[in-house]
C-alpha positions in Angstrom: -2.2 -84.3 218.0 0.8 -86.4 218.6 3.1 -83.2 217.7 5.4 -85.3 215.6 6.2 -83.7 212.5 5.9 -86.0 209.3 9.1 -87.4 207.7 8.7 -86.2 204.5 6.8 -82.7 203.6 4.2 -82.5 201.2 5.9 -80.4 199.2 9.2 -82.5 199.0 6.6 -85.4 198.0 4.9 -83.6 195.6 8.3 -82.6 194.1 9.7 -86.2 193.9 6.4 -87.4 192.4 6.6 -84.6 189.8 10.3 -85.7 188.9 9.5 -89.3 188.6 6.5 -88.3 186.1 8.9 -86.2 184.3 11.5 -88.9 183.8 8.5 -91.3 182.6 7.8 -88.8 180.3 11.4 -88.2 178.9 11.6 -91.9 178.1 8.3 -92.2 176.4 8.9 -89.2 174.4 12.5 -91.1 173.2 10.3 -94.2 172.4 7.7 -92.3 170.4 10.8 -90.5 168.9 12.6 -93.4 167.7 9.3 -94.8 166.3 8.5 -91.9 164.2 12.0 -92.1 162.5 11.9 -95.6 162.0 8.5 -95.0 160.2 10.1 -91.7 158.3 12.9 -94.2 157.0 10.6 -96.7 155.9 8.3 -93.9 154.0 11.2 -92.4 152.6 12.4 -95.9 151.5 9.1 -96.5 149.8 9.2 -93.1 148.0 12.5 -93.7 146.8 11.8 -97.3 145.2 8.3 -95.8 144.1 10.6 -93.0 141.8 13.1 -95.3 140.7 9.9 -97.6 139.3 8.1 -94.3 138.0 11.4 -93.1 136.2 12.5 -96.3 135.0 9.0 -96.7 133.2 9.4 -93.0 131.8 13.0 -93.6 130.5 11.6 -96.8 129.1 8.7 -94.8 127.4 10.7 -92.2 126.0 13.1 -94.7 124.4 10.3 -96.1 122.9 9.0 -92.9 121.6 12.2 -91.9 120.0 12.9 -95.5 118.6 9.4 -95.5 116.9 10.3 -91.8 115.6 13.7 -92.5 114.4 12.0 -95.9 112.7 9.1 -93.6 111.1 11.9 -91.1 110.0 13.9 -93.4 108.5 10.9 -95.1 106.7 9.8 -91.9 105.3 13.4 -91.1 104.0 13.7 -94.2 101.9 11.2 -96.7 101.2 12.4 -100.0 102.6 11.1 -103.2 102.6 8.3 -104.2 104.8 10.4 -107.2 106.3 13.2 -104.7 107.1 10.4 -102.4 108.8 8.9 -105.4 110.4 12.4 -106.5 111.8 12.6 -103.0 113.3 9.9 -102.9 114.7 10.0 -106.3 116.6 13.4 -105.1 118.0 11.9 -101.8 119.4 8.9 -104.0 120.9 11.4 -106.7 122.2 13.9 -104.3 123.7 10.7 -102.3 125.6 9.4 -105.9 126.8 12.6 -106.8 127.8 13.0 -103.4 130.0 9.6 -104.3 131.6 9.9 -107.8 132.2 13.0 -107.2 133.9 11.4 -105.5 136.7 9.5 -108.5 138.0 
């Protein structure tokens, strides 16, 4: 019972501790937010790359189907030699092959 008052009141001390904890939480949240946005950017980049590959493959497939149909239509309209049909088929095949090989 010395009768002296403490320098810092318990409520003021509690307030300082809460403010310090709040600042730590703010910094932690900012770090988590930056990590989350970096991950979102990376996922978006991968999704764009995947979509580009799918679109390119689909375009090549559609072009191949169209070329095949054109070849069959021209063959049914007039009877060409089997050599010209073979050359046309090889041209279509090589165009498809080149487009697939260019992605690697």
